[in-house]
C-alpha atoms as one frame of an Amber mdcrd trajectory, in Angstrom:
protein
   4.026 -15.554  14.582   4.466 -18.142  11.798   2.257 -17.685   8.689   0.952
 -21.056   6.998   0.129 -20.117   3.217  -1.156 -23.884   2.561  -4.851 -22.858
   2.544  -6.009 -19.644  -0.002  -7.835 -17.450   2.344  -8.809 -15.035  -0.745
 -12.151 -16.392  -1.206 -13.350 -15.551   2.341 -11.500 -12.529   3.108 -13.709
  -9.614   3.862 -11.368  -6.953   5.501  -7.582  -6.514   4.279  -5.169  -4.306
   5.416  -1.786  -3.196   3.339   1.400  -1.681   5.131   2.990   0.378   1.826
  -0.441   0.689   0.444   0.991   3.449  -2.171   3.453   1.248  -3.715   2.616
   0.661  -7.438   2.520  -2.925  -6.987   0.629  -2.826  -3.846  -2.073  -0.788
  -5.387  -2.981  -3.098  -8.224  -3.715  -5.638  -5.323  -5.763  -2.922  -3.576
  -7.743  -2.581  -6.613  -8.526  -6.438  -7.146  -9.795  -6.431  -3.738 -11.943
  -3.486  -4.223 -13.081  -4.879  -7.339 -14.123  -7.850  -5.234 -16.082  -5.903
  -3.040 -13.939  -6.494   0.039 -13.143  -3.494   2.669  -9.567  -2.608   1.958
  -7.561  -0.225   4.455  -3.808   0.639   4.665  -1.173   2.639   5.580   1.485
   4.641   3.765   4.312   7.133   4.635   3.020  10.095   2.725  -0.004  10.850
   0.672   0.470  10.814  -3.433  -2.028  10.995  -6.577  -1.949   6.977  -6.210
  -3.151   6.986  -2.500  -5.725  10.043  -3.065  -6.964   7.903  -6.371  -7.488
   4.560  -3.990  -9.499   6.561  -1.406 -11.503   7.900  -4.209 -12.141   4.247
  -5.334 -13.227   2.872  -1.582  -9.705   2.362   0.516  -9.363   3.951   4.001
  -5.911   5.319   4.259  -3.952   6.372   7.289  -0.319   8.159   7.017   0.366
   7.524  10.801   2.736   4.385  11.093   0.581   3.827  14.710  -1.162   0.848
  16.118  -3.803   3.540  17.688  -4.465   4.461  13.607  -5.785   0.728  12.754
  -9.250   0.192  12.394 -11.246  -1.547  14.864 -12.289  -4.650  13.570 -10.958
  -7.961  12.483  -8.616  -7.963   9.249  -8.460 -11.456   7.595  -5.275 -10.756
   5.843  -2.505  -8.148   5.941  -0.147  -7.718   3.105   3.307  -5.777   3.201
   5.627  -4.594   1.091   9.602  -5.588   1.471   9.967  -1.742   0.826   8.587
  -1.045   4.539  11.378  -0.559   6.714  11.414  -3.338   9.558  11.397  -0.929
  12.348   7.751   0.065  11.413   5.537   0.188  14.337   2.687  -1.291  12.209
   4.936  -4.442  10.799   6.391  -5.113  14.377   2.786  -5.316  15.932   1.562
  -7.519  12.952   4.077  -9.636  13.101   3.398 -10.469  16.634  -0.254 -10.759
  16.416  -1.898 -11.602  13.037  -1.345 -15.092  11.142  -1.748 -13.992   7.966
   0.714 -11.324   7.645   1.963 -11.964   4.047   4.263 -10.122   1.668   2.363
  -8.827  -1.990   3.899 -12.124  -3.634   2.137 -14.369  -1.473  -1.014 -12.849
  -2.619   0.065 -12.817  -6.331   0.583 -16.757  -5.339  -2.803 -17.312  -4.566
  -3.971 -15.735  -7.158  -2.217 -17.545  -9.700  -3.345 -20.604  -8.451  -6.880
 -20.067  -9.449  -6.042 -18.764 -13.004  -4.344 -19.513 -16.071  -1.408 -17.088
 -15.626   0.721 -15.073 -18.197   3.613 -14.189 -16.032   6.356 -11.622 -17.553
   9.877 -11.178 -16.097  12.808  -9.484 -16.867  15.205  -7.177 -15.358  13.888
  -4.198 -17.487  10.813  -3.797 -19.666   8.392  -6.290 -17.786   5.955  -3.522
 -17.025   5.828  -2.393 -20.496   5.589  -5.974 -21.879   2.777  -6.736 -19.308
   0.829  -3.747 -19.938   0.976  -4.271 -23.778  -0.080  -8.025 -23.362  -2.998
  -6.892 -20.956  -4.217  -4.304 -23.619  -4.133  -6.837 -26.569  -6.221  -9.245
 -24.716  -8.726  -6.610 -23.261  -9.002  -4.777 -26.101  -9.485  -7.643 -28.923
 -12.124  -9.215 -26.659 -10.374 -12.144 -25.419 -10.263 -10.588 -21.995  -7.835
 -10.941 -18.817  -7.272  -9.987 -15.450  -4.272  -7.778 -15.000  -1.924  -6.616
 -12.138   0.582  -4.335 -13.314   3.585  -2.266 -12.275   2.797   0.843 -14.063
  -0.436   3.006 -15.042  -1.421   2.305 -18.331  -2.562   5.322 -20.108  -5.439
   3.801 -21.903  -7.143   3.169 -18.594  -5.525   5.259 -16.177  -5.067   2.282
 -13.556  -2.869  -0.590 -12.974  -5.286  -3.103 -12.931  -8.001  -4.723 -15.176
 -10.726  -6.593 -13.906 -11.743  -9.604 -16.609 -14.541 -11.918 -16.529 -12.425
 -15.284 -18.020  -9.846 -17.539 -16.232  -6.602 -15.810 -17.781  -4.652 -13.002
 -16.003  -1.350 -10.945 -16.764   0.882 -10.820 -13.837   4.188  -8.709 -13.991
   6.518 -11.111 -12.170   8.991  -9.434  -9.975  12.414 -10.772  -9.271  13.053
  -8.436  -6.734  13.464 -10.883  -3.177  12.839 -13.627  -5.567   9.520 -13.005
  -5.571   8.435 -14.500  -8.720   9.514 -17.783  -7.537   6.021 -18.135  -5.889
   4.105 -17.888  -9.176   2.596 -20.597 -10.843   2.953 -19.505 -14.850   1.050
 -21.168 -17.739   2.743 -18.844 -20.030   5.793 -17.297 -18.850   7.936 -14.757
 -20.648  11.668 -13.396 -19.885  12.708 -10.467 -22.091  16.165  -9.636 -20.532
  18.585 -11.108 -17.846  20.888  -8.591 -16.393  22.840  -8.023 -13.000  20.410
  -6.189 -10.983  19.445  -6.344  -7.290  22.432  -7.344  -6.226  21.918  -6.135
  -2.664  19.608  -9.382  -2.779  21.440 -11.927  -5.334  24.894 -10.838  -4.504
  26.172 -12.301  -8.049  25.306 -11.728 -11.380  25.178 -15.589 -11.834  22.732
 -15.886  -9.012  20.404 -13.728 -10.781  20.718 -16.047 -13.824  19.861 -19.184
 -11.708  16.708 -17.403 -10.306  15.534 -16.554 -13.705  16.085 -20.246 -14.810
  14.045 -21.461 -11.580  11.107 -18.994 -12.585  10.854 -20.516 -15.979  10.836
 -23.897 -14.720   7.945 -23.453 -12.547   5.836 -22.912 -16.101   3.164 -25.626
 -16.646   4.178 -28.385 -18.614   1.364 -27.557 -21.072   2.227 -24.137 -21.374
   4.881 -21.995 -23.200   8.007 -20.033 -22.501   9.079 -17.056 -24.461  12.686
 -16.040 -23.946  14.590 -13.392 -25.373  16.900 -14.607 -27.984  20.120 -13.240
 -25.841  18.973 -15.197 -22.902  18.200 -18.639 -24.484  21.094 -20.131 -23.640
  21.238 -18.816 -19.946  17.803 -20.759 -19.224  17.501 -24.722 -19.818  13.790
 -26.092 -19.489  12.247 -29.252 -21.034   8.879 -26.581 -21.182   8.212 -25.436
 -24.972  10.521 -22.530 -25.752   9.948 -20.228 -28.199  12.707 -17.241 -28.473
  12.057 -13.854 -29.580  14.126 -10.752 -31.147  13.549  -7.684 -32.301  15.273
  -8.303 -35.884  17.148 -11.796 -35.477  15.244 -13.852 -38.169  16.741 -17.159
 -36.534  14.528 -16.419 -33.589  11.263 -18.350 -33.615   9.398 -14.963 -33.229
  10.832 -11.752 -34.816  10.094  -8.578 -36.513  11.078  -7.354 -39.987  10.240
  -4.169 -42.124  10.418  -2.172 -39.198  10.391   1.445 -40.260   9.343   4.995
 -38.758   6.222   6.676 -40.260   4.385   9.616 -38.775   6.388   9.542 -35.669
   5.466   5.634 -34.700   7.015   2.438 -35.456   5.842   0.199 -38.128   6.256
  -3.555 -38.411   5.381  -7.065 -39.408   5.511  -9.754 -36.817   6.460 -13.422
 -37.853   5.506 -15.488 -35.331   6.235 -19.092 -36.964   3.887 -19.814 -39.685
   1.796 -17.014 -38.875   2.611 -13.330 -40.187   0.851 -10.105 -38.816   1.611
  -7.335 -40.889   1.785  -3.407 -40.650   1.606  -3.380 -36.792   1.663   0.627
 -35.987   3.335   0.917 -32.406   3.119   4.641 -30.828   5.803   4.270 -28.513
   9.673   5.341 -29.061  12.684   3.014 -28.893  13.357  -0.479 -30.708  13.287
  -2.367 -27.541   9.560  -1.379 -27.424   8.919  -2.891 -31.259  10.486  -6.157
 -29.145   8.188  -5.635 -26.425   5.179  -5.588 -28.528   6.193  -8.563 -30.552
   6.175 -10.352 -27.292   2.551  -9.424 -26.741   1.659 -10.108 -30.628   2.949
 -13.638 -30.006   1.265 -14.634 -27.028  -2.201 -13.207 -28.662  -1.380 -15.144
 -31.803  -1.108 -18.523 -29.629  -4.537 -17.602 -27.840  -6.115 -17.497 -31.079
  -6.703 -13.880 -31.312  -6.927 -12.573 -35.244  -4.479 -10.431 -37.032  -7.074
  -7.769 -37.364  -7.584  -7.666 -33.893  -4.048  -7.662 -32.635  -3.207  -4.740
 -35.173  -6.174  -2.524 -33.921  -4.850  -3.226 -30.367  -1.340  -2.432 -30.656
  -2.314   0.859 -32.861  -4.208   1.941 -29.940  -1.784   1.347 -26.948  -1.307
   4.730 -25.422   1.553   3.308 -23.420   2.634   3.270 -19.749   2.982   6.343
 -17.541   7.027   7.040 -17.203   7.883   4.730 -19.989   8.964   6.931 -23.051
   6.185   9.097 -22.254   5.601  12.411 -23.841   4.827  15.669 -21.800   5.778
  17.864 -24.208   6.325  17.502 -28.097   6.652  20.823 -29.738   8.640  22.409
 -32.691  10.126  24.236 -29.682  10.181  21.635 -26.655  10.132  17.894 -26.315
   9.857  16.673 -22.845   9.906  12.634 -22.212  10.160  10.856 -19.040  11.140
   7.642 -18.389  11.429   5.154 -15.346  14.857   3.623 -16.583  17.266   3.144
 -13.693  19.718   0.431 -14.788  22.576   0.888 -17.262  20.893  -1.173 -19.738
  17.640   0.621 -19.762  19.476   4.084 -19.751  21.145   2.855 -22.955  17.753
   1.771 -24.865  16.144   4.878 -23.670  18.771   7.347 -24.939  19.233   4.815
 -28.087  15.687   5.342 -28.588  15.609   8.995 -28.084  18.570   9.653 -30.463
  16.416   7.370 -33.042  13.333   9.537 -33.065  15.374  13.115 -32.776  18.672
  12.282 -34.719  19.337  16.260 -35.635  18.792  17.312 -32.277  20.883  17.770
 -29.126  19.931  15.470 -25.867  19.904  16.863 -22.484  19.182  14.363 -19.920
  18.547  14.794 -16.086  19.019  11.730 -14.335  17.983  10.587 -11.046  20.084
   7.751  -9.463  17.980   5.246  -7.724  19.748   3.250  -4.740  23.060   3.801
  -3.211  23.605  -0.066  -3.828  22.939  -0.239  -7.523  24.808   3.086  -7.797
  28.083   1.942  -6.220  27.632  -2.016  -7.890  27.221  -0.816 -11.450  29.101
   3.038 -11.234  30.979   1.883 -14.652  28.455   0.565 -16.410  26.122   4.168
 -15.581  29.216   6.026 -16.243  29.858   4.585 -19.840  26.163   4.966 -20.832
  25.625   8.390 -19.529  28.405   9.684 -21.458  26.783   9.099 -24.700  24.219
  12.183 -24.067  25.044  15.577 -25.137  24.277  17.356 -21.662  23.894  15.349
 -18.419  22.393  16.575 -15.149  22.755  14.429 -12.368  20.556  14.841  -9.491
  21.317  13.463  -5.955  20.857   9.539  -5.346  17.460   8.712  -4.317  17.808
   6.235  -1.488  14.618   4.724  -1.347  15.017   1.599   1.216  18.685   2.303
   1.780  20.853   4.205   4.216  23.390   6.379   3.005  26.617   4.812   1.750
  29.835   6.708   2.383  31.651   7.728  -0.643  28.449   6.915  -2.909  27.205
   9.883  -4.452  26.133  11.827  -7.632  29.238  13.795  -7.596  31.267  10.501
  -7.347  29.581   8.987 -10.512  29.730  12.373 -12.074  33.533  12.010 -12.013
  33.801   8.688 -13.602  31.624  10.031 -16.640  34.233  10.808 -19.491  31.907
  13.711 -20.856  32.058  17.172 -20.766  28.892  18.555 -19.990  28.140  17.031
 -16.596  26.481  18.937 -13.752  25.410  17.762 -10.329  22.115  19.531  -9.295
  20.554  19.769  -5.752  17.233  18.549  -5.472  15.810  22.234  -4.468  16.947
  24.023  -7.320  17.429  21.676 -10.327  14.050  22.770 -12.476  14.844  26.422
 -12.930  18.481  25.280 -13.734  17.727  22.595 -16.031  14.923  25.459 -17.893
  17.900  27.941 -18.188  20.255  25.579 -19.847  18.384  22.359 -21.716  18.605
  21.841 -25.234  14.981  21.377 -27.221  14.847  17.801 -26.442  14.918  17.043
 -22.455  14.852  13.662 -20.985  14.100  12.812 -17.470  15.084   9.151 -15.800
  14.909   7.324 -12.768  12.935   5.501 -10.377  12.624   7.857  -7.584  10.528
  10.733  -7.231  11.885  12.871 -10.499   8.459  12.599 -11.984   6.794  14.655
  -9.172   8.636  17.640 -10.592   6.960  17.629 -14.347   4.319  19.774 -13.580
   6.432  22.596 -12.665   8.943  21.588 -15.210   6.214  21.824 -18.163   4.885
  24.931 -16.823   8.318  26.833 -16.890   9.397  25.144 -20.162   5.845  26.508
 -21.970
């Protein structure tokens, strides 16, 4: 049954159903509807920490992909994630019987029609930038509603409910979802070849980001990372930003590390915000914070309020997140799953711990990404002192013959590369790790952290 999206049904929705309710992007929408007093129901394959939290907040969740498990009432909107297999019984049922079966991106499209939207895109770092922007606006008292792709440590949620007409949205390039949004302010902080199962070529990825930027309101503004500026053509006001390049419209200077955090000055045109303290590792996070500062300056937030907000930002779950940080053991967890992200992570760890040996446990994410970028992965991963590889996390994909972690390991020009099994890797790593241990990947590697922390401690 075809779906008409010409009308916005959000104002009149009373009952909403989510297929794949436990996804990080989906759950932000769930919390939005719960905040609005809407009855929320949903399905997910397995229980998780996130589904448990949603149930406590009022969502009714089933873990059976069966029509018989549906609530007995009229559903106004059914939302699904592209990660759900096309063979799903529930998805097939709603395709045949429900007029408002929509993707998560369709709901975000409706939302941006009723807000002034700050939409943050990029193949890497968009969750951190979105969270920083949302936190600065919220902490400063300016306010916003925010839909994020990660759990903010300050609030233990990926959704912020605001009272004004501004919203912050993480704009996902997967499946070209971000092309449905209507930004007032847009951000692109990186453009690299990724999701080639969707885009096929790197050129198509660049083209999509150009289309996204051109959807920005003519009276709005576009913030582009200095290196991606030449790839995007637009008649809308463009402000370039860079961590240290003083030729950019927005840049950072006087960057230094004090007491385990970065301190820097943000130069935003004629406005300078000095002594910004950021409690996150990695120069790339200084650049991420720079975007948040620039947007806050544009919105008229004072320098003092910006300084206080950035200093109080505790980070995002799985973004350079410390689980142990003692003289005996350091454990950092990060969502990095693309070569560019891994390079930034490894560089950041080495900067924070220049005299230590670095051990990295990497769980490759998707057979297609591993196959498409195997040489890039091999080059980046060779930079660590000790590397452990886990089996490839398949997510939505079926195995590809020959594409394995053993194959990736054979491409890496380094001595200390070990491929471990899913069942025994924690014990192996505990026995052989160095003081600084880093976990990376977008699969389920983080679910092993409690066991790992217990055994390391």
